[in-house]
C-alpha positions in Angstrom: -29.3 -38.6 8.1 -30.4 -36.5 5.3 -28.2 -33.4 4.0 -28.8 -30.9 1.2 -25.5 -29.5 -0.4 -24.3 -27.6 -3.5 -21.8 -30.2 -5.3 -19.5 -30.3 -8.3 -20.3 -32.8 -10.6 -18.0 -31.6 -13.4 -16.7 -28.3 -15.1 -19.8 -25.4 -14.5 -22.0 -28.3 -13.1 -23.3 -27.4 -9.6 -26.3 -28.9 -8.6 -28.2 -28.5 -5.3 -28.7 -32.2 -4.3 -30.3 -33.9 -1.4 -28.7 -37.0 0.0 -28.0 -39.5 2.8 -24.9 -38.7 5.0 -23.2 -41.9 6.4 -22.8 -42.5 10.2 -19.7 -41.1 11.2 -16.6 -43.1 12.5 -14.8 -42.7 15.8 -12.4 -40.3 14.2 -15.0 -38.0 12.4 -17.1 -35.4 13.5 -20.8 -34.4 12.2 -21.6 -30.8 12.2 -24.6 -28.5 11.2 -23.4 -25.8 8.9 -24.7 -22.5 9.4 -22.9 -20.1 7.1 -20.5 -20.1 4.5 -19.0 -17.1 2.4 -18.4 -17.6 -1.4 -14.8 -17.4 -2.3 -13.3 -16.7 -5.8 -11.4 -20.1 -5.7 -14.5 -22.0 -5.4 -15.6 -20.2 -8.7 -12.2 -21.3 -10.3 -13.0 -24.8 -9.1 -16.3 -24.9 -10.2 -15.7 -23.8 -13.9 -12.4 -25.9 -14.1 -13.9 -29.1 -12.7 -11.5 -31.9 -12.9 -8.7 -29.7 -14.4 -8.6 -28.1 -11.1 -5.5 -29.6 -8.9 -8.1 -30.0 -6.1 -10.9 -31.8 -7.8 -10.9 -35.7 -8.2 -10.9 -37.3 -11.4 -13.9 -39.0 -10.4 -15.9 -36.2 -9.4 -18.7 -37.0 -11.7 -19.5 -40.3 -9.8 -18.6 -39.0 -6.4 -19.6 -35.2 -6.5 -17.8 -33.1 -4.1 -19.4 -30.3 -1.6 -18.5 -26.7 -2.5 -17.4 -24.1 0.1 -14.5 -23.8 2.3 -15.3 -20.8 4.4 -17.9 -22.2 6.7 -19.1 -22.1 10.1 -21.6 -23.8 12.4 -22.1 -25.9 15.6 -20.9 -29.4 16.3 -23.5 -31.8 16.3 -21.9 -35.4 16.9 -18.2 -36.2 18.0 -16.5 -39.4 17.2 -15.2 -41.2 20.2 -11.5 -40.4 19.5 -12.2 -36.6 19.7 -14.8 -36.8 22.6 -12.3 -35.2 25.1 -11.6 -32.1 23.0 -14.7 -31.3 21.1 -18.3 -31.5 22.5 -21.8 -31.2 20.6 -22.9 -27.3 20.8 -19.5 -25.9 20.0 -19.4 -23.4 17.5 -16.6 -24.3 15.0 -15.0 -23.3 11.8 -11.8 -25.2 9.9 -8.7 -24.2 8.3 -9.2 -26.2 4.9 -5.5 -25.5 3.7 -4.8 -29.3 4.9 -1.8 -30.2 2.5 -2.4 -33.5 4.1 0.5 -36.0 3.4 1.3 -34.0 0.3 -2.0 -34.1 -1.2 -4.1 -31.2 -2.5 -7.3 -32.6 -0.9 -9.4 -29.6 0.6 -13.0 -29.4 2.0 -15.1 -27.4 -0.3 -13.2 -29.0 -3.3 -12.4 -32.6 -2.7 -14.6 -34.3 -0.2 -17.7 -36.1 -1.2 -19.3 -35.2 2.4 -17.4 -32.2 3.7 -18.0 -28.8 2.5 -19.3 -25.4 3.2 -22.5 -25.1 1.0 -24.5 -27.7 3.1 -27.2 -28.0 6.0 -24.8 -30.7 7.6 -21.5 -32.3 6.6 -18.8 -34.8 8.2 -15.3 -33.4 9.0 -12.7 -35.9 8.1 -10.4 -37.6 10.2 -7.2 -35.4 8.7 -8.8 -32.2 9.7 -8.6 -33.1 13.4 -5.4 -34.9 12.9 -3.6 -31.4 11.6 -5.3 -29.3 14.1 -7.5 -27.5 11.5 -10.8 -28.0 13.4 -11.1 -24.8 15.4 -13.2 -23.8 18.1 -14.9 -20.4 18.0 -16.0 -18.3 20.8 -17.1 -15.1 19.2 -21.0 -14.0 18.8 -21.6 -14.6 15.1 -21.3 -17.5 12.8 -20.3 -15.2 10.0 -17.2 -13.8 11.6 -16.2 -17.5 11.9 -16.7 -18.0 8.1 -14.8 -15.0 7.2 -11.7 -16.1 9.3 -10.8 -18.2 6.5 -10.2 -15.2 3.7 -9.1 -12.8 6.7 -6.1 -15.4 7.5 -5.2 -15.5 3.8 -4.6 -11.6 4.1 -2.8 -12.3 7.6 -0.7 -14.9 5.9 0.3 -12.5 3.4 1.0 -9.8 5.8 3.4 -12.4 7.6 5.1 -14.0 4.6 6.4 -10.3 3.6 10.1 -9.8 4.4 12.8 -7.2 4.2 16.6 -7.4 4.1 19.7 -5.2 5.1 22.7 -4.7 2.6 25.3 -7.4 3.2 23.1 -9.3 5.7 22.0 -12.9 4.5 19.0 -13.0 7.0 15.3 -11.9 6.1 13.2 -9.7 8.5 9.8 -11.1 8.4 6.6 -9.5 8.2 5.7 -5.8 6.8 8.0 -2.8 7.6 6.8 -1.3 11.0 6.0 2.1 10.5 6.6 2.0 6.8 4.6 2.7 3.7 2.3 0.2 2.4 0.1 -0.1 -0.6 -2.9 -2.4 -1.3 -3.4 -2.1 -5.1 -6.9 -3.1 -6.6 -7.6 -2.9 -3.0 -11.3 -1.8 -2.6 -12.7 -4.9 -3.1 -13.7 -7.4 -0.2 -10.3 -8.9 0.1 -8.4 -5.7 -0.2 -10.8 -4.2 3.0 -10.0 -7.4 4.8 -6.3 -6.8 4.5 -6.9 -3.0 5.3 -8.8 -3.6 8.6 -6.1 -5.9 9.6 -3.2 -3.4 8.5 -4.7 -0.8 11.0 -5.3 -3.0 13.8 -2.3 -5.7 13.8 0.6 -5.8 16.4 2.9 -4.6 13.4 1.5 -1.8 11.7 2.6 0.5 9.1 2.8 4.5 9.2 0.8 5.1 6.1 -1.4 3.0 4.2 -2.9 3.7 0.6 -5.8 1.9 -1.1 -5.7 2.1 -4.8 -8.3 1.0 -7.2 -10.2 2.2 -10.4 -13.6 2.0 -9.1 -14.9 5.1 -7.4 -17.8 3.6 -6.0 -15.7 0.9 -4.4 -13.2 3.6 -3.2 -16.1 5.9 -2.0 -17.7 3.0 0.0 -14.1 2.0 1.8 -13.6 5.6 2.5 -17.1 5.7 4.5 -16.3 2.7 6.2 -12.7 3.8 7.1 -12.6 7.4 7.6 -8.9 8.6 7.1 -9.3 11.6 9.8 -10.6 8.9 12.3 -8.1 6.3 11.4 -5.4 8.9 11.8 -7.0 9.9 15.2 -7.2 6.3 16.5 -4.2 4.7 15.1 -1.8 7.3 14.1 -1.7 5.9 10.5 -2.1 8.0 7.3 -4.7 6.6 5.2 -5.4 7.4 1.5 -7.8 6.0 -0.9 -6.5 7.0 -4.8 -8.5 6.5 -8.0 -5.5 5.4 -10.2 -7.6 5.5 -13.5 -5.0 8.6 -14.3 -2.4 9.2 -16.9 0.3 8.5 -14.6 -0.7 6.2 -11.5 2.7 5.5 -10.7 3.8 9.3 -10.0 0.4 9.6 -8.5 1.1 7.0 -5.9 4.7 7.6 -5.4 4.1 11.3 -4.5 2.5 10.4 -1.4 5.4 8.8 -0.3 7.5 12.0 -1.3 9.0 9.8 -3.8 10.4 7.3 -1.3 8.2 4.7 -2.8 6.7 1.7 -0.6 7.9 -0.7 1.7 5.1 -3.2 1.1 2.7 -3.6 -1.7 -0.1 -5.9 -2.0 -1.5 -6.6 -5.3 -5.1 -7.6 -5.3 -5.9 -8.4 -9.2 -4.2 -10.6 -11.5 -4.1 -8.0 -14.3 -0.8 -7.4 -15.9 -1.2 -3.6 -15.6 -1.9 -3.7 -12.0 1.1 -5.9 -11.3 3.4 -3.6 -13.3 2.1 -0.8 -11.5 2.7 -2.5 -8.2 6.3 -3.0 -9.2 6.9 0.6 -10.1 6.0 2.0 -6.6 8.1 -0.2 -4.7 10.9 1.7 -2.7 14.2 0.4 -1.8 13.8 -3.1 -0.4 10.2 -3.1 -1.1 8.3 -6.3 -1.0 5.6 -7.0 -3.5 3.3 -9.6 -2.6 1.0 -10.9 -5.8 -1.8 -12.0 -3.9 -4.3 -12.8 -6.5 -4.4 -15.9 -8.3 -4.5 -15.9 -12.0 -6.4 -18.7 -13.6 -4.1 -18.3 -16.9 -1.1 -20.5 -16.2 0.9 -18.4 -18.7 -0.2 -15.2 -17.2 3.0 -12.9 -16.9 3.6 -9.1 -16.3 6.5 -6.4 -16.5 8.5 -5.9 -13.6 11.6 -3.5 -13.3 14.9 -5.9 -12.7 17.0 -2.9 -12.6 15.1 -2.2 -9.1 15.5 -5.9 -8.3 19.1 -5.6 -8.7 20.4 -2.4 -7.6 17.3 -1.6 -5.0 17.0 -4.9 -3.5 13.0 -4.9 -4.6 11.5 -8.3 -4.4 8.3 -10.3 -5.4 6.7 -13.4 -3.7 3.3 -14.6 -3.7 1.2 -16.5 -0.9 -2.1 -18.5 -1.2 -4.0 -18.8 1.8 -3.0 -18.8 5.3 -1.9 -21.3 7.9 -3.7 -22.6 10.9 -1.7 -20.0 13.1 -3.0 -17.2 10.8 -6.6 -18.4 11.1 -6.3 -18.6 15.0 -5.0 -15.1 14.8 -8.0 -13.9 12.9 -10.3 -15.6 15.0 -8.9 -14.2 18.3 -8.8 -10.7 16.8 -12.2 -11.0 15.7 -13.5 -12.1 19.1 -11.9 -9.4 20.6 -13.3 -6.8 18.1 -9.8 -5.7 17.2 -10.9 -6.4 13.3 -14.3 -6.4 11.7 -14.6 -8.9 8.6 -18.1 -7.3 8.1 -16.6 -5.0 5.9 -16.0 -7.6 3.6 -19.6 -8.7 2.9 -22.1 -6.8 0.6 -24.7 -9.5 -0.3 -26.5 -12.4 1.5 -28.6 -15.6 0.4 -29.8 -19.0 1.2 -28.4 -22.2 0.2 -30.7 -22.3 -2.9 -28.8 -19.3 -4.1 -25.4 -20.8 -3.9 -24.9 -22.6 -7.2 -25.8 -19.8 -9.6 -24.1 -17.4 -7.2 -20.6 -19.2 -7.5 -21.1 -19.7 -11.6 -21.7 -16.0 -12.0 -19.6 -14.6 -9.3 -17.0 -12.5 -11.5 -20.4 -10.9 -13.1 -21.8 -10.0 -9.5 -20.5 -6.6 -8.3 -19.6 -5.9 -4.8 -17.8 -7.9 -2.1 -18.3 -11.0 0.0 -21.6 -13.2 -0.9 -22.6 -15.0 2.3 -24.6 -18.0 2.2 -26.9 -19.2 5.0 -27.5 -22.9 4.5 -30.6 -23.8 6.4 -32.6 -20.8 4.7 -34.4 -20.2 1.4 -33.5 -16.6 0.1 -32.3 -15.1 -3.0 -28.9 -13.6 -3.1 -29.6 -9.8 -2.4 -27.3 -7.0 -2.0 -27.4 -5.3 1.4 -28.1 -1.8 -0.1 -31.1 -3.6 -1.6 -33.0 -5.0 1.4 -35.2 -1.8 2.2 -36.5 -2.0 -1.6 -37.7 -5.7 -0.7 -39.8 -4.6 2.5 -42.9 -4.0 0.3 -42.7 -7.7 -0.6 -41.6 -8.8 2.8 -41.5 -6.8 6.1 -38.7 -8.8 7.4 -36.3 -7.2 4.7 -37.3 -3.9 6.1 -36.6 -5.1 9.8 -33.3 -6.2 8.4 -32.5 -2.9 6.6 -33.0 -1.0 9.7 -30.4 -3.1 11.5 -27.8 -2.9 8.5 -28.5 1.1 8.4 -27.8 1.2 12.1 -24.5 -0.6 11.8 -23.2 1.9 8.8 -24.5 -0.5 6.1 -22.6 -3.4 7.5 -23.6 -6.8 8.1 -23.7 -7.4 11.7 -24.4 -10.0 14.8 -27.9 -8.5 15.4 -28.6 -8.4 11.9 -27.4 -12.6 11.6 -29.6 -13.3 14.6 -32.3 -11.5 13.1 -32.2 -13.8 10.0 -31.9 -17.0 11.6 -34.7 -16.3 14.2 -37.1 -14.9 11.4 -36.5 -17.1 8.5 -37.7 -20.6 8.4 -34.6 -23.3 8.8 -34.5 -26.1 7.0 
């Protein structure tokens, strides 16, 4: 069958191609992709080309479909999986396969599998590893965002704490402790925040630090601290750290104690150093944001490492259990990944958006792969109403949900835009 997809042909060479998909094998599944959210990791892959560890040396001859945060409907199931998966099921996948020690991953490595596509073929190893996941919630975008949400969930689970003289790590953030999300008012930081406020192991205080006041204002509007306090008992602060002494500013909120858990969401040396400087005793620093510079380094206080048992770690991606947790929490309405979304667009916008991702302000860019639409900010929908009344209708729905994308908005979009 015919499919359209954005594929990587080389470094900074993304193309919207139309091609023929082969017939699926008995151990494969054919799917219709509906939504894909664009990840900074895809940008890194796109600009690096074959220098990226997940991109094959022969990508010029066998271009790979981009996008790994995708969701849609199962169309056809190979005989080997017919007992578990059925046509019409809503699905998403866990792309971090680590299959037999390889770095192969959907959205980076496969000629016929990726999220920036109208249709694609899920390879056998995805099912073999239990990474093909059914989603029973309402909206496709919720399932797409389960992957980035699972990354933050995994980071929370990977945090650990110790007791002096006891050589056992207690896994997870410190319950009832102080938690900081540094450079945290962006899409991934807000995803971490919604999880921190509603997971089973919650902190007593959360501080979101950033230097972008507009992003902080948006975050505070989405998560009003007083309302959060009333509903969860958690103290929540949004702090602009573009100050003379951000370390003192953040430590003062804890009464000088410091933070039990710090998540660093930007690969910037000054941000890493700040994150280190606010750790309390036995504080765990998770360096979440992956740098592109292989020589990236930053100062860290090793006096505190030695005498105060502070420690640093890094996580990249989540595992399948993290993703299942994300799907369940989202379907139950306990977490809301829509706080991450600021833009929507069609498949025609995916390549340009990916290659320019760092230059486009805001949060997650959500692509609906069967429609044609330029990338547009949710805040700009109403301005487009004069040229197309449908944008005005979408704006009304978005406004009714406090400026957020929603299942109602997605359903209106899919019902009123022509499907390819």
